[in-house]
C-alpha positions as CSV (number, residue, x, y, z in Angstrom):
1,M,-12.9,-2.7,-5.8
2,S,-13.2,-4.5,-2.5
3,R,-10.3,-6.0,-0.6
4,P,-10.5,-9.8,-0.1
5,R,-10.7,-10.9,3.5
6,R,-7.4,-11.9,5.0
7,N,-7.2,-15.4,6.6
8,R,-7.0,-14.7,10.3
9,W,-5.4,-18.0,11.2
10,F,-2.6,-17.3,8.7
11,V,-2.1,-13.8,10.0
12,L,-2.1,-15.1,13.6
13,S,0.6,-17.6,12.7
14,C,2.6,-14.8,11.2
15,V,2.2,-12.8,14.4
16,A,3.6,-15.7,16.4
17,I,6.5,-16.1,14.0
18,V,7.3,-12.4,14.1
19,I,7.2,-12.3,17.9
20,A,9.6,-15.3,18.1
21,L,11.9,-13.8,15.5
22,G,11.9,-10.4,17.3
23,L,12.7,-12.0,20.7
24,G,15.3,-14.2,19.1
25,S,16.9,-11.2,17.3
26,R,18.2,-9.9,20.7
27,H,20.0,-13.2,21.5
28,A,23.7,-12.9,22.2
29,V,24.8,-15.1,19.3
30,M,23.2,-12.9,16.7
31,P,25.5,-10.5,14.7
32,D,25.5,-6.9,16.0
33,F,23.6,-5.6,13.0
34,V,20.7,-8.1,13.6
35,K,20.6,-7.2,17.4
36,T,20.6,-3.5,16.6
37,Y,18.0,-3.3,13.8
38,A,16.0,-6.5,13.3
39,G,13.9,-6.2,16.4
40,D,12.7,-2.7,15.5
41,F,12.1,-3.7,11.9
42,L,10.0,-6.7,13.1
43,W,8.1,-4.3,15.5
44,G,6.8,-2.5,12.5
45,V,5.9,-5.8,10.8
46,L,4.1,-6.9,14.0
47,F,1.9,-3.9,14.2
48,F,0.9,-4.2,10.6
49,A,0.1,-7.9,11.2
50,L,-1.9,-7.1,14.3
51,G,-3.9,-4.6,12.3
52,A,-4.5,-7.2,9.6
53,Y,-5.7,-9.6,12.2
54,L,-8.1,-7.1,13.9
55,W,-9.4,-5.7,10.6
56,P,-9.1,-8.4,8.0
57,T,-10.9,-6.5,5.3
58,C,-9.1,-3.2,5.8
59,A,-7.2,-1.7,2.9
60,T,-3.5,-2.3,3.0
61,V,-2.7,1.4,2.9
62,R,-4.9,2.1,5.9
63,L,-3.2,-0.8,7.9
64,W,0.2,0.6,6.9
65,C,-0.8,4.1,8.1
66,G,-2.1,2.7,11.4
67,A,1.0,0.6,11.9
68,V,3.4,3.5,11.2
69,A,1.4,5.9,13.4
70,V,1.3,3.5,16.4
71,T,5.0,2.4,16.1
72,E,6.2,5.9,15.6
73,G,4.0,7.1,18.5
74,I,5.6,4.5,20.7
75,E,9.0,5.5,19.5
76,G,8.2,9.2,20.1
77,S,7.0,8.4,23.6
78,R,10.6,7.5,24.5
79,L,11.3,11.2,24.5
80,W,8.7,11.7,27.3
81,R,10.1,10.7,30.6
82,P,7.7,11.1,33.6
83,A,8.6,9.0,36.6
84,W,5.6,6.6,36.3
85,L,6.5,5.8,32.7
86,E,10.2,5.3,33.5
87,H,9.1,2.9,36.2
88,L,6.9,1.0,33.7
89,R,9.9,0.8,31.3
90,T,11.9,-1.0,34.0
91,T,9.5,-4.0,34.0
92,A,10.2,-6.8,31.5
93,V,6.9,-6.2,29.6
94,G,7.1,-2.4,29.8
95,G,10.6,-2.5,28.4
96,L,9.6,-4.8,25.6
97,L,6.5,-2.8,24.7
98,L,7.8,0.8,25.2
99,G,11.6,0.5,24.9
100,H,14.1,2.6,26.8
101,G,15.6,5.3,24.7
102,F,14.8,7.2,21.5
103,S,16.8,6.5,18.4
104,W,16.5,7.8,14.8
105,S,17.5,4.4,13.5
106,D,14.5,2.9,15.3
107,V,12.2,5.5,13.6
108,V,13.5,4.3,10.2
109,C,13.4,0.6,11.1
110,V,9.8,0.5,12.4
111,A,8.6,2.4,9.3
112,A,10.6,0.0,7.0
113,G,9.1,-3.0,8.8
114,A,5.5,-1.8,8.4
115,T,6.3,-0.9,4.7
116,A,7.7,-4.3,4.0
117,A,4.7,-6.0,5.6
118,A,2.4,-3.8,3.5
119,L,4.2,-4.6,0.3
120,L,4.0,-8.3,1.0
121,D,0.3,-7.9,1.8
122,A,-0.3,-6.0,-1.4
123,L,1.7,-8.6,-3.4
124,E,-0.3,-11.5,-1.8
125,S,-3.6,-9.8,-2.6
126,G,-2.6,-9.0,-6.2
127,A,-3.0,-5.3,-5.6
128,L,0.5,-4.5,-7.0
129,R,-0.1,-6.7,-10.0
130,R,-3.3,-4.9,-10.8
131,M,-1.5,-1.5,-10.7
132,A,1.2,-2.6,-13.1
């Protein structure tokens, strides 16, 4: 059974929305819970969506595995602290992409975000309905 091709324009619009929500989640007026967890959750969603954009016919489970692997790799890289990487993290883009410190809650949040995106993708494609 082949996976239907995802609409790249739709996925790209989702990427833009997720980026805007992620940046907005750090805003001062947001509740602490949102500021603490939403950005990391959306980071997982973002990497799933980027994978869906780049490989529109890829199976949902493969995109999920890739998103989790990349986001957890980035999170794990926060434990590695060579001077050049620390310098990169001090830049605006480096800080956004690589973060600053390791947190177990971030590990959970990025995996949860990728999982939520995968579940939505599977629902949209009807994969979960076919399994039931």
